[in-house]
LUMPAVEX-200514 format. One record per residue (C-alpha): residue number from 1; residue in three letters; z, y, x. Coordinates in steps of 0.25 Angstrom, whole numbers. Each point is the difference from the previous one (the first is absolute). Example, Ala and Ser with C-alpha at 12.3 -4.5 7.8 and 13.67 -1.06 7.14 Angstrom:
<pts>
[1, 'ALA', [31, -18, 49]]
[2, 'SER', [-2, 14, 6]]
</pts>
This chain:
<pts>
[1, 'UNK', [58, 27, -46]]
[2, 'UNK', [-9, -9, -2]]
[3, 'UNK', [9, -12, 3]]
[4, 'UNK', [11, 5, -11]]
[5, 'UNK', [-12, -1, -9]]
[6, 'UNK', [-5, -14, 4]]
[7, 'UNK', [15, -4, -2]]
[8, 'UNK', [2, 6, -12]]
[9, 'UNK', [-13, -6, -7]]
[10, 'UNK', [4, -14, 6]]
[11, 'UNK', [14, 1, -6]]
[12, 'UNK', [-6, 4, -14]]
[13, 'UNK', [-11, -11, 1]]
[14, 'UNK', [10, -9, 2]]
[15, 'UNK', [9, 3, -10]]
[16, 'UNK', [-11, 2, -11]]
[17, 'UNK', [-6, -14, 5]]
[18, 'UNK', [13, -6, -1]]
[19, 'UNK', [4, 5, -14]]
[20, 'UNK', [-14, -3, -5]]
[21, 'UNK', [1, -14, 5]]
[22, 'UNK', [13, -2, -7]]
[23, 'UNK', [-4, 5, -12]]
[24, 'UNK', [-11, -9, 1]]
[25, 'UNK', [9, -12, 3]]
[26, 'UNK', [9, 3, -11]]
[27, 'UNK', [-13, 0, -11]]
[28, 'UNK', [-4, -11, 6]]
[29, 'UNK', [12, -8, -2]]
[30, 'UNK', [2, 5, -16]]
[31, 'UNK', [-16, -3, -2]]
[32, 'UNK', [-4, 14, -2]]
[33, 'UNK', [-11, 8, 5]]
[34, 'UNK', [-2, 0, 15]]
[35, 'UNK', [-3, 13, 10]]
[36, 'UNK', [-14, -1, 4]]
[37, 'UNK', [-5, 0, 13]]
[38, 'UNK', [-10, 10, -3]]
[39, 'UNK', [11, 9, -5]]
[40, 'UNK', [8, -2, 11]]
[41, 'UNK', [-13, 4, 10]]
[42, 'UNK', [-2, 13, -7]]
[43, 'UNK', [15, 3, 1]]
[44, 'UNK', [0, -3, 15]]
[45, 'UNK', [-13, 8, 1]]
[46, 'UNK', [5, 12, -8]]
[47, 'UNK', [13, -1, 9]]
[48, 'UNK', [-8, 1, 12]]
[49, 'UNK', [-8, 12, -5]]
[50, 'UNK', [12, 7, -2]]
[51, 'UNK', [6, -2, 15]]
[52, 'UNK', [-14, 4, 5]]
[53, 'UNK', [1, 12, -7]]
[54, 'UNK', [14, 3, 1]]
[55, 'UNK', [0, -3, 15]]
[56, 'UNK', [-13, 9, 4]]
[57, 'UNK', [3, 12, 8]]
[58, 'UNK', [-7, 11, 9]]
[59, 'UNK', [8, 5, 12]]
[60, 'UNK', [0, 16, -1]]
[61, 'UNK', [-9, 8, 5]]
[62, 'UNK', [4, 10, 13]]
[63, 'UNK', [9, -10, 4]]
[64, 'UNK', [6, 2, 14]]
[65, 'UNK', [-2, -13, 9]]
[66, 'UNK', [10, -4, 10]]
[67, 'UNK', [-3, 0, 17]]
[68, 'UNK', [4, -11, 9]]
[69, 'UNK', [1, 7, 13]]
[70, 'UNK', [-4, -8, 12]]
[71, 'UNK', [-10, 9, 8]]
[72, 'UNK', [2, 7, 12]]
[73, 'UNK', [3, 14, -1]]
[74, 'UNK', [-13, 8, 2]]
[75, 'UNK', [-10, 10, -6]]
[76, 'UNK', [-16, -2, -4]]
[77, 'UNK', [-8, 10, 8]]
[78, 'UNK', [-14, 5, -2]]
[79, 'UNK', [-13, -6, 7]]
[80, 'UNK', [7, -13, 5]]
[81, 'UNK', [-6, -12, -5]]
[82, 'UNK', [8, -8, -10]]
[83, 'UNK', [-3, -13, -7]]
[84, 'UNK', [4, -7, -15]]
[85, 'UNK', [-3, -13, -7]]
[86, 'UNK', [-1, -3, -14]]
[87, 'UNK', [2, -16, -6]]
[88, 'UNK', [1, -5, -12]]
[89, 'UNK', [8, -12, 2]]
[90, 'UNK', [-2, -6, -15]]
[91, 'UNK', [15, -4, -1]]
[92, 'UNK', [-2, -11, 11]]
[93, 'UNK', [-8, -8, -9]]
[94, 'UNK', [-15, 2, 4]]
[95, 'UNK', [-4, -13, 10]]
[96, 'UNK', [-15, 0, 0]]
[97, 'UNK', [0, -11, -9]]
[98, 'UNK', [9, 6, -10]]
[99, 'UNK', [-6, 5, -13]]
[100, 'UNK', [8, 9, -10]]
[101, 'UNK', [0, -2, -16]]
[102, 'UNK', [-2, 15, -3]]
[103, 'UNK', [-13, -1, 8]]
[104, 'UNK', [-4, -12, -7]]
[105, 'UNK', [5, -9, 10]]
[106, 'UNK', [11, -11, -3]]
[107, 'UNK', [13, 3, 8]]
[108, 'UNK', [11, 9, -5]]
[109, 'UNK', [9, -2, 12]]
[110, 'UNK', [0, -3, 13]]
[111, 'UNK', [-2, -13, 6]]
[112, 'UNK', [14, -1, 4]]
[113, 'UNK', [10, 8, 7]]
[114, 'UNK', [-3, -5, 14]]
[115, 'UNK', [-14, 4, -3]]
[116, 'UNK', [7, 15, -3]]
[117, 'UNK', [8, 0, 11]]
[118, 'UNK', [-10, -3, 11]]
[119, 'UNK', [-12, 9, -7]]
[120, 'UNK', [10, 11, -1]]
[121, 'UNK', [4, -1, 15]]
[122, 'UNK', [-14, -2, 4]]
[123, 'UNK', [-6, 13, -7]]
[124, 'UNK', [14, 7, 6]]
[125, 'UNK', [-5, -4, 13]]
[126, 'UNK', [-15, 2, -1]]
[127, 'UNK', [6, 15, -3]]
[128, 'UNK', [8, 1, 11]]
[129, 'UNK', [-10, -5, 11]]
[130, 'UNK', [-8, 15, -4]]
[131, 'UNK', [13, 7, 3]]
[132, 'UNK', [-3, 10, -9]]
[133, 'UNK', [8, 13, -3]]
[134, 'UNK', [1, -1, -15]]
[135, 'UNK', [-2, -12, -8]]
[136, 'UNK', [-4, -1, -14]]
[137, 'UNK', [3, -13, -8]]
[138, 'UNK', [-2, -3, -13]]
[139, 'UNK', [4, -10, -10]]
[140, 'UNK', [14, -5, 7]]
[141, 'UNK', [8, -7, -9]]
[142, 'UNK', [15, 1, 0]]
[143, 'UNK', [4, -11, -9]]
[144, 'UNK', [-11, -7, -8]]
[145, 'UNK', [-2, -15, -8]]
[146, 'UNK', [-14, 2, 6]]
[147, 'UNK', [5, 0, 14]]
[148, 'UNK', [13, -10, -1]]
[149, 'UNK', [8, 13, 1]]
[150, 'UNK', [-3, 3, 15]]
[151, 'UNK', [3, 14, 3]]
[152, 'UNK', [-12, 3, 9]]
[153, 'UNK', [3, 15, 3]]
[154, 'UNK', [12, -6, 8]]
[155, 'UNK', [-11, -10, 9]]
[156, 'UNK', [-9, 12, 2]]
[157, 'UNK', [12, 10, 4]]
[158, 'UNK', [3, -11, 11]]
[159, 'UNK', [-14, 0, 5]]
[160, 'UNK', [0, 16, 0]]
[161, 'UNK', [15, 2, 5]]
[162, 'UNK', [-1, 14, 7]]
[163, 'UNK', [-5, 6, -12]]
[164, 'UNK', [5, 10, -11]]
[165, 'UNK', [-4, -6, -14]]
[166, 'UNK', [0, 4, -15]]
[167, 'UNK', [-3, -10, -12]]
[168, 'UNK', [-5, 5, -12]]
[169, 'UNK', [1, -10, -12]]
[170, 'UNK', [-11, -2, -10]]
[171, 'UNK', [2, -13, -6]]
[172, 'UNK', [13, -5, -7]]
[173, 'UNK', [-5, -8, -11]]
[174, 'UNK', [6, -8, -12]]
[175, 'UNK', [-2, -16, 1]]
[176, 'UNK', [-14, -2, -4]]
[177, 'UNK', [-2, -14, -6]]
[178, 'UNK', [-14, 0, 4]]
[179, 'UNK', [-8, -8, 3]]
[180, 'UNK', [7, -11, -7]]
[181, 'UNK', [-3, -11, 11]]
[182, 'UNK', [6, 10, 11]]
[183, 'UNK', [8, 12, -6]]
[184, 'UNK', [-1, 12, 9]]
[185, 'UNK', [15, 2, -1]]
[186, 'UNK', [6, 13, 3]]
[187, 'UNK', [-4, 9, 11]]
[188, 'UNK', [5, 11, 9]]
[189, 'UNK', [-8, 7, 10]]
[190, 'UNK', [-7, 11, 7]]
[191, 'UNK', [-5, 9, 10]]
[192, 'UNK', [6, -1, 14]]
[193, 'UNK', [-3, 13, 10]]
[194, 'UNK', [3, 0, 15]]
[195, 'UNK', [1, 10, 10]]
[196, 'UNK', [3, 1, 14]]
[197, 'UNK', [4, 15, -1]]
[198, 'UNK', [11, 4, -10]]
[199, 'UNK', [-2, 1, -14]]
[200, 'UNK', [7, 14, -5]]
[201, 'UNK', [-1, -4, -15]]
[202, 'UNK', [-9, -9, -10]]
[203, 'UNK', [-2, 2, -14]]
[204, 'UNK', [-5, -11, -10]]
[205, 'UNK', [-10, 6, -11]]
[206, 'UNK', [-5, -9, -11]]
[207, 'UNK', [-14, -1, -4]]
[208, 'UNK', [-4, 0, -15]]
[209, 'UNK', [-3, -14, -4]]
[210, 'UNK', [-5, -7, -13]]
[211, 'UNK', [11, -1, -11]]
[212, 'UNK', [-7, -12, -7]]
[213, 'UNK', [4, -15, 2]]
[214, 'UNK', [-6, 0, 14]]
[215, 'UNK', [13, 10, 5]]
[216, 'UNK', [6, -13, 1]]
[217, 'UNK', [-10, -8, 9]]
[218, 'UNK', [-2, 13, 9]]
[219, 'UNK', [9, 7, 8]]
[220, 'UNK', [8, 12, -1]]
[221, 'UNK', [-11, 8, 7]]
[222, 'UNK', [5, 10, 10]]
[223, 'UNK', [-2, 6, 14]]
[224, 'UNK', [10, 7, 11]]
[225, 'UNK', [0, 12, 6]]
[226, 'UNK', [7, -2, 14]]
[227, 'UNK', [1, 14, 9]]
[228, 'UNK', [0, -3, 16]]
[229, 'UNK', [4, 14, 8]]
[230, 'UNK', [-11, 6, 9]]
[231, 'UNK', [4, 9, 13]]
[232, 'UNK', [-7, 13, -7]]
[233, 'UNK', [9, 0, -12]]
[234, 'UNK', [-9, -9, -10]]
[235, 'UNK', [-1, -14, -5]]
[236, 'UNK', [-8, -11, -1]]
[237, 'UNK', [1, -5, -12]]
[238, 'UNK', [-3, -13, -3]]
[239, 'UNK', [-5, -6, -15]]
[240, 'UNK', [1, -15, 0]]
[241, 'UNK', [-6, -5, -14]]
[242, 'UNK', [-4, -13, -7]]
[243, 'UNK', [-9, 5, -12]]
[244, 'UNK', [-2, -8, -14]]
[245, 'UNK', [-9, -13, 0]]
[246, 'UNK', [-5, -8, -11]]
[247, 'UNK', [-10, 8, -8]]
[248, 'UNK', [10, 12, -4]]
[249, 'UNK', [-7, 11, -8]]
[250, 'UNK', [-7, 11, 6]]
[251, 'UNK', [10, 9, -5]]
[252, 'UNK', [11, -7, 8]]
[253, 'UNK', [-8, -1, 13]]
[254, 'UNK', [-4, 15, 0]]
[255, 'UNK', [15, 4, -4]]
[256, 'UNK', [5, -8, 11]]
[257, 'UNK', [-11, 8, 10]]
[258, 'UNK', [2, 14, -6]]
[259, 'UNK', [17, -1, 3]]
[260, 'UNK', [-4, -7, 15]]
[261, 'UNK', [-9, 12, 1]]
[262, 'UNK', [9, 11, -5]]
[263, 'UNK', [11, -4, 8]]
[264, 'UNK', [-9, -3, 13]]
[265, 'UNK', [-4, 15, -2]]
[266, 'UNK', [14, 7, -2]]
[267, 'UNK', [4, -7, 15]]
[268, 'UNK', [-14, 6, 6]]
[269, 'UNK', [3, 13, -7]]
[270, 'UNK', [13, 1, 8]]
[271, 'UNK', [-5, -4, 13]]
[272, 'UNK', [3, -12, 2]]
[273, 'UNK', [-10, -12, 5]]
[274, 'UNK', [-3, -12, -10]]
[275, 'UNK', [-3, -15, 1]]
[276, 'UNK', [0, -8, -12]]
[277, 'UNK', [-4, -16, 1]]
[278, 'UNK', [2, -11, -7]]
[279, 'UNK', [-7, -9, -11]]
[280, 'UNK', [-7, 9, -8]]
[281, 'UNK', [-8, -12, -9]]
[282, 'UNK', [-11, 8, 0]]
[283, 'UNK', [-14, -5, 8]]
[284, 'UNK', [1, 10, 10]]
[285, 'UNK', [-13, -2, 6]]
[286, 'UNK', [-7, 1, -13]]
[287, 'UNK', [-6, 15, -6]]
[288, 'UNK', [2, 2, -14]]
[289, 'UNK', [-15, 0, -2]]
[290, 'UNK', [-1, -12, 6]]
[291, 'UNK', [-7, -11, -8]]
[292, 'UNK', [5, -14, 5]]
[293, 'UNK', [-2, -11, -8]]
[294, 'UNK', [8, -10, 7]]
[295, 'UNK', [13, 9, 0]]
[296, 'UNK', [12, -5, -8]]
[297, 'UNK', [3, 7, -12]]
[298, 'UNK', [13, 4, 6]]
[299, 'UNK', [-5, 7, 12]]
[300, 'UNK', [-2, 14, -5]]
[301, 'UNK', [-5, 10, 10]]
[302, 'UNK', [10, 10, 4]]
[303, 'UNK', [-4, 14, -5]]
[304, 'UNK', [0, 7, 13]]
[305, 'UNK', [-3, 14, -8]]
[306, 'UNK', [14, -1, -6]]
[307, 'UNK', [7, 1, 14]]
[308, 'UNK', [5, 15, 3]]
[309, 'UNK', [-9, 8, 10]]
[310, 'UNK', [4, -3, 14]]
[311, 'UNK', [2, -14, -2]]
[312, 'UNK', [-8, -12, 3]]
[313, 'UNK', [0, -16, 3]]
[314, 'UNK', [0, -2, 14]]
[315, 'UNK', [-11, -11, -1]]
[316, 'UNK', [-10, 12, -5]]
[317, 'UNK', [0, 5, 14]]
[318, 'UNK', [-6, -14, 4]]
[319, 'UNK', [-16, 0, 3]]
[320, 'UNK', [0, -14, -8]]
[321, 'UNK', [11, -3, -7]]
[322, 'UNK', [-6, -11, -7]]
[323, 'UNK', [1, -8, 12]]
[324, 'UNK', [14, 1, -1]]
[325, 'UNK', [8, -14, -2]]
[326, 'UNK', [4, -1, -15]]
[327, 'UNK', [14, 2, 0]]
[328, 'UNK', [2, -8, -12]]
[329, 'UNK', [-4, -15, -7]]
[330, 'UNK', [0, -2, -15]]
[331, 'UNK', [10, -12, -2]]
[332, 'UNK', [-7, -6, -12]]
[333, 'UNK', [-3, -12, 11]]
[334, 'UNK', [5, -5, 13]]
[335, 'UNK', [-6, 9, 10]]
[336, 'UNK', [-15, -5, 6]]
[337, 'UNK', [-8, 9, 8]]
[338, 'UNK', [-13, 5, -6]]
[339, 'UNK', [3, -5, -13]]
[340, 'UNK', [14, 5, -3]]
[341, 'UNK', [-1, 16, -5]]
[342, 'UNK', [5, 9, 9]]
[343, 'UNK', [2, 15, -2]]
[344, 'UNK', [8, 13, 8]]
[345, 'UNK', [12, 4, -8]]
[346, 'UNK', [8, 5, 11]]
[347, 'UNK', [-2, 12, 9]]
[348, 'UNK', [6, 14, 4]]
[349, 'UNK', [-1, 15, -6]]
[350, 'UNK', [2, 11, 10]]
[351, 'UNK', [-1, 15, -2]]
[352, 'UNK', [-8, 9, 10]]
[353, 'UNK', [10, 3, 8]]
[354, 'UNK', [1, -15, 6]]
[355, 'UNK', [-9, -5, 9]]
[356, 'UNK', [-5, -14, -2]]
[357, 'UNK', [-4, -7, 15]]
[358, 'UNK', [-2, -14, -6]]
[359, 'UNK', [0, -9, -11]]
[360, 'UNK', [-2, -14, -2]]
[361, 'UNK', [2, -11, -11]]
[362, 'UNK', [7, -11, 8]]
[363, 'UNK', [-7, -13, -3]]
[364, 'UNK', [10, -12, -1]]
[365, 'UNK', [-8, -9, -10]]
[366, 'UNK', [11, 4, -10]]
[367, 'UNK', [10, -9, 7]]
[368, 'UNK', [12, 6, -5]]
[369, 'UNK', [-3, 5, -12]]
[370, 'UNK', [-13, 4, -11]]
[371, 'UNK', [0, 13, 9]]
[372, 'UNK', [-2, 3, 15]]
[373, 'UNK', [5, 12, 8]]
[374, 'UNK', [-7, 13, 1]]
[375, 'UNK', [3, 8, 13]]
[376, 'UNK', [1, 15, 4]]
[377, 'UNK', [1, 9, 12]]
[378, 'UNK', [1, 15, -3]]
[379, 'UNK', [5, 12, 6]]
[380, 'UNK', [7, 12, -7]]
[381, 'UNK', [-9, 13, 3]]
[382, 'UNK', [7, 13, 3]]
[383, 'UNK', [-10, 8, -9]]
[384, 'UNK', [-4, -5, -14]]
[385, 'UNK', [-15, -5, 4]]
[386, 'UNK', [-10, -8, -10]]
[387, 'UNK', [-2, -13, 7]]
[388, 'UNK', [-16, 0, 3]]
[389, 'UNK', [-1, -10, 11]]
[390, 'UNK', [-4, -14, -2]]
[391, 'UNK', [8, -11, 5]]
[392, 'UNK', [-4, -14, 5]]
[393, 'UNK', [0, -12, -8]]
</pts>
């Protein structure tokens, strides 16, 4: 759909430009008024704005997702340890020396196609080395200008070959002619879930987002809900998300959390086990009443009082969660240890019928992304009991 709009726009612009050029040439030959450059620029701008609005669309809510089946035929069981890992790979652009224009940095594209290939391959191999049962990866490009049209999902599927996998699209933008020195172009990207156990079904939910001009730069925010059967007749329900960034309003942030909480609560009340992971785009270590003057304005504390009863962040069970390696760096500059601003945006929420055995943020020094992975080990309880034990950092 997006490519059709782009082709139509380019055809229209070429036809109009050719017509105006011909008119201008004819006027010059007859010594009449010329078409002024200012008028040409205004016409081009109007045409682009029309194209931008005409091509904008959001995917429908409650969209069933296709499951690619490769996992062995097995069911989950209670009181057995499993592992999960979440990782925002930053569309393969964020080598440690990369800075992004929307964060106040320089670049709009990755350094090169070769850099994208090496970075995504490195991220995939890192994930595979932990041999997790479930993998949640965000900012995976399918066909984007910014990543030289590399299909990153294909690379990840090769690294994680024996997994069921589901892809939830959350970005399909028009061609953005900004920044002018290196236009961001068109992007098609999303969330990739991998499971060693068969996924019965998966659903895409559309989160509330800005309706202002910011919608052209932000993602089509969503989360996926995937069900994996447990041998007691229930399901492990995995929520994978990537919440809004770049200073969206309190109304939008709270609307997203409210919607997510309602869906998680519904699954819990059905007797299912819930694991929710991804990039929350909130400061997960901070409390709402913390007064940190050194915190970036966009790093809002996650309002834990909005989580439904029986749900909590895994990290809140740690005796000293402040000792965790921060899972994300600011991309306003290249990464310089001790100087670059870092914060924990990524993590896991669990229902109280899930027992968290181990939790850590993996320190790679942001080698393959502006994020680092978060890894958790957990068990499914036979009964729903509130987790009150303490983990080790």
